[in-house]
N, C-alpha and C positions, 0 to 999 in steps of 0.2 A: 284427715288423711287417710286413705284408703291403703291398707298394707296388703292385698290381695294382689299377687303377681300374675298379669296378664301372659296367658299362653296362647303363643301366634302357631298357626297351622301351617303346612307345608302341602304343596301338591307332590306327592310320590309318584314314582311311574313304576315302580317294582311291586312284585307280589308283598314285600315285608314294610311297604310303606305305613300301614296301619301299626305295626312292630315299632317301627321307627318311632313315628310321632308318639307313640307311648313315652319312650326314652327319654325323648325331651320333655314330655308333661312331667315324668316322675322326677326327672333331675331339677327340674323347677321347682317343683312341688318340695322337695327337700331342702332348696336352697332358700326356699322361703318360710321354712318353719320357723327360725329366728322372727318373723316379723310377727309373728303372733302374739308372742311375748313382749315383742317391742308397744304392738297397739293395744293390749291390756295395761301396759306401764302408763302409756299415753293418756289411757281412757282413765286410768287412776289419777293422774297429774292435774284433768282438765276438771275432774268432778272434786277434788282438791281447790282447786281454783275456783269454781262456782261457790263451793261453801264458803271459803274465806272472804269473797267477794259480798257474800250475802250478810256476813259477820259485822264485815267493817262497813257497812251501810247503815246498822243497826248500830254501832258506834259512833258513826259519824251522825248521825241524827240524835244520840245524845248529846254529842258535841253542840249541835245547833239548840237542842232544850236547855242545856247548860247558858248559853249565850241569849237565850230568850229570857230567862230568869233575870240574868245580869240587865238585861234591859228594862224588864219588869221593876226590877230594884230601882234603878237608877232616874227613871223617867216616870214610872207608872204607878210607883208606890204612894203617891201623895195627890188628891183633889183640890178643886178649888170650886168657890162659888162666890157671888158679887151680888150685894144687895140690891143694885143698880145697875143693871146691864146696859142702859143706857149713856152711863158716864164712862166707864172703863170696862176692858175687857183684860182678864188675868191669864199670866202663863209662867207655870213655875219648871225650875229646872233642878240641878243637881246642887245642893245646900239649903234648900228652902226650910225654914222651921215650921211646924203646925202652929197654928195662931190665927189673931184676929188683927187686919191692917186696915187703916182708914185713911182715906185721900179725900180731899177736897179740891176740884176743878175750878179755877176762877176764870182762866183763861185757855181755850184751845191754841191760840198763836195762829199766825197767818204766814202763807209762803209768799216772798217777793215775786212780782211778775212784772211782765214786758210783752209789749207787741210792736212790731215793725212796721215801717212803713209800707204804703201801696207801692206795689211796682208802677213801671212807666213803659209800657202800659200795663194794666193789672194782670197780675197772675192767674191765668184761668186753667192752666195744667202745669203744677209744680214741679213736674218729673222733667220737664223739657225747660221751664221758663224761671227766670229768678227776677230778684229785685234789684239785682247789681251784676254788672260784667268782673267785679272784682276776683280774684283767685284766691285772695288772703284776707282774712278777718281778724279782727281783735275783740275779743270777749272781757270784758270788766264786770268783776262781781267786787263789790266794796272795796275799788280800787286794787282789785288784784286781776293783771292783765293775762290774758292766754290766746296764744296766735292758734287761731283755726284754718286749716287747710281742707277746703273740701274737693273732691275729686272732678268735680265740674261746677257750672254756676248754676245750676238748677236748684229751687227752694228746698225740694227734698234731698238733695245730696248735701247742702249747709247745714240742714238738721239732724243729717246723718254724723255729718263730722262733728259737729258739736256734741252731741250724744255720746260718741266715742271716743273724742278727744277732752272734753270738760264735763263728763256725764257725773263725775263726784262733786260738780257744784251746781249744775243746771240741768234740765231737763227741755229740750226743745221738740215741740209738735208744730203741725199743720193746722192751720184754723181758716176756714171760709166766711171771712166777715160779709160776703157778699150775697145773691139769691144764688137761686139753682139754675135759673138763666142766663144769670150776669155773675161768675164765679170771680171773687175776689180773695185769695189764697195769701195770708199772711204767716210769720211766723212768730209762735207764741213762745216765751222763755217762762219758765218756773222756776225758783231755788230749789234745791235739794232739801235745804235746811230752813228750820224756821228760822225769823228773826227779821231784825231792818237793815235789809243788806240792798245796796242800790244796784242795778242791774243795766247793762250797756252793750251794745254789738255796734262796733265802728267798720266802716267800708273803707279799706285803704288809708290814707295818712288823716286819722281823727275826724272822721267823719260818721257821726251817730246815725244809724238808720232807726232807731227806735221813735216811735208815736206816741206813746203813752207807757207810762210803768207805774206798779203801785208797791209800795216797800211793806214788808212783812212784819211779823213781830213774833215774840219768844211765848210759848207755851208756859203758863205759871199754875202754882198747884201748891196747897197745903197739907202736909201727913201728919199723923197722930194728933189732931188736935193743936199743932204748931203755928202759932198765928203768922209767924214770917213765912212769906210767901218765897217758893222756889221757882225756877225757870228752866227751860230746857229748847233746845234747838230740834227738838224731835219728839213726836207725840207718841213715842215709846219710851220710857221711863223704869229706872230700877228701885222697886220700892224696897226692895230687901234683899238680902243675899240669896239668890236664886229665885226670885220673885220679880216679874216684870209686868209693867200693865201699859195695855195702849189707850191713850187719852181719847176717848170717840164723843163725847159731849160736855158742855159746862155743868156743873153741878147747881142744884136750885141752892137759891140763897140761904146760908147757915146750916146747909144740909152736906153731910159726911158720906161718902160711900163705904162700907166695909166689904173689905176683901178677906175671905175665909180660907185659911190653908188647914187641910186635916189630910191624916193619915188615911190610907184607904188601901186594903189587902186584897181586894178584889182582883185585881191583875195579878197579883202574885200567887194567888191560889188558882188560877185560872192556868199560868204557866208551871205550877207544878204539876198539874193534873196531865198537861202536855208532855212535862217530863216522865210523869210515871207511866204513860201510855210509852213511850218511847224505851224506857227502862224494861217495860214487862214484854215487848217484843223482843228485845235483846235478852231476855230469859227464857222466853219459850224457844227462840231460834237454837239458843246454846244449848240448853237440855236435849237437844235431838243428837248432840253428838258425846253425851257422858255415855258409860257403861258400855257392856258388851257389844250391844247394837248401836253403838255410835257412829257407825258408818266411816266416812272416808277421812275423817278427823280424829278417831277414836285413838287414844294415848298420846295425841299432839298436843306438847306442853303448851302450845297457844290457847287449849281450852281452859286449862288451869290459870293462864295468866288472865284471859278475859272473864273467868269466873270470879277471880279475887278483886278484880276491878269494881264489879258489880259490888261485892260484899260492901268494899270500900266505901261506895255512894250510898248504900241503903241503911248500913250501920254507922254514919255519920256522928262523933261527937268530937269535939273540940278536948275532952278530958274531963268534963264537968257535965253531970247529969242535965244541968239547965240547957245545955247547947245541943241535946239531942233533937233529931228531927222529929220524934216520936211525941215531943212535949207540943207539936205541931198540929198534931192529927196525921202525919205520914207514917205511915207502918208497914212490915212487910209479914205477909201470912207464911204457914207453913212451906207451901210451894216456891216460896220464893218472889210472888208477885207483890209489888208495891201499890198501895192505895192512899187516895189523899181524902180525907174527910172535909170537906169545903166547908161546913158548919164548925167544926172543931178548930180548923185552921184560922177562920175567919174571928173566932171567939177569942183564942190564944193570941192571934196578932192585935187585937184591939184591946187586950188588957194588960200586953206587954210587947208592943211593938219596937220598942230598943231592944228588946232580948231578941227578938227577932231579925231584927237587922244585924245585930251581932252576930248571931248565929250564922247567917247568910254570908255575911263579910262581903267579900268581891273576888271576883276573878283573878288580881293579883294582889289583892291587900290580906289575902287571910280567911278564915271560917269556910262555911262548905261549899262555896263557888270554889274558892282557890284549890282546895282539895280535889274538887270535882274534876276543873281543870286541867289538874297535875295528873291526876289517875287517868283520864282519858289521851293525855297529850301523849302517855307513856305508850300507849297502842297505837295512836292514831298519826304522833309525828311523820311528817311525809319522809323523813330521812332517820330518824332513829326509832321511831314506834315499831314494837314488836310484830304488830299484826302489818304494818306495812312491809316490813323488812320480810317477812313469810311470803306475802305475795308477791314480793319483786322475787325471792327465792326461785317459787314455783313458775314464775313466768319464765325466767332463765332455763330452768328444767324443761320446760314445755317447748321452748325452742330450740335446746338441745337436742329434745328426743326427736322432735321433725326433723332435724337434719339428719340425725342418725338414720330416720328411716328413708328418708332421702335416699341418702350414700348406700344404704343396702337395696333399695330399689334397684338403683344405679347398676351395682353389681349384678344384680339378677338379669336386668334388661341385658345386662353386656352377658353374661354366661348364656342367655338363650339366645343371643343372636350370635356366638362363635360357634355354640354347639349345632344349632339349625344349620349353620353354613356346613359344617363338618357332615351332618345327618345326609344334605344335600348331597355332597360328594359320595358319600358311602351310597347313598338310593341311586346313583346316577350309575355307580359303577357296577352295582347289584343288577339294575336294570339291564346293561350292556352285557353283563356275563347272560342273562336270561334271554336275551335275544341270539345272542352268540349259540347258546344251548340250544333253542328252538329250531336254529338253522341246521344244526347239526344232526339234530334226530330228524328234522324231514329230509336231510341228505340220506341218512341212512336209512328209512323208510323206503326212499325210491328205488335203494339197491336191493335190499334185499324183501322188499315185500311184507316185511314185518307188520303184522296189524295193531304192535302196542307203541303206534307213533303217540305220542304225551301230546302232540300239538293237534291231534283231529279227534273229530267224537266219532265215537263206535258207531258202526252200521249194523242196522236193524238186520 
């Protein structure tokens, strides 16, 4: 917002018009002197706001880095390998324990299927034709009936209704059992779960429209060398806590597939490197506000607060030397920059992975991650964070300063308007007097012949 008061000109008629204009100009400028101080204050407030927003970005990025560390710890700190990828695919989650697990897949199982009768006539366009004019159907899955109400009698709408109203039991698709030139669209049903399930679809009062059906079977497998066969109605089975496998194929006779779960610190090392990068950016940006040349935030308590938060992060220890981050190649140099020695981190993690897990803890369960989360929340919490509170205060001060400047400008504008009006009157009065004086002087000259007529030019 500009605080310079615009000075208007008036068209005076008297010979004193320029002087009267100067009166207006001088009065407006004097009235506008406080605005210079207001402008300086506003500039400082805007600079402080920009500086705080920059630091806010830094510490918000640190929060995100801590979240990525938690993600790497929870979901990427272990890896799996499978001896025969054609038999199973492994997925690990929270709680998986490192080790070797064996599985022998004896049967992948099968899904029950059913195909409807042909329409009369054959359905060549399933978006407008159907196999029945019925507006209500009954789907039976192993004796359990579900009423299906499609939007129209078309085969496409029947399939959509089955999928939306009974999608947890079967999936319906449209298939063409005819040729390209003579299509014959039917409804194909497939059970969602493996097993020996009967499928039927009835049109109206117990009139089945199924042309043929095939019952499925459960998947079967053996684990850990156990000769007893286990069964499942899904091809995704839980092999151990936090470890699931997807059955892809039947195992060769008498052969088991080994699934290996191992600790893998590579994702954590990468996450710590990202954390160090964001940490160092915050250190660099905060350093610009220290000392006598610290700029607009010099002496502000928020600088000390943020510096202490960074120290808490870099010097973390739960009270035991074994829990210090330095044990895992994470150190701080003399200038406060954080570095991660990836080789040292990987070596230390591999030799004492449980110690690393204990040191890191979790964002809500203790260790470095909880300490970092608590420290960063103390400045970044939207309502109680010290950095957020200061930003809100600055924003309110800027709004108040802009309002104050607007009010001052309105007062000056009113002063100028009123003063100009008075000056216009004065100028008109002076101009009138000048006109009368000119008339009197002319009259006096005509009577006396006095050559000292101020209204005439001297004669050569």
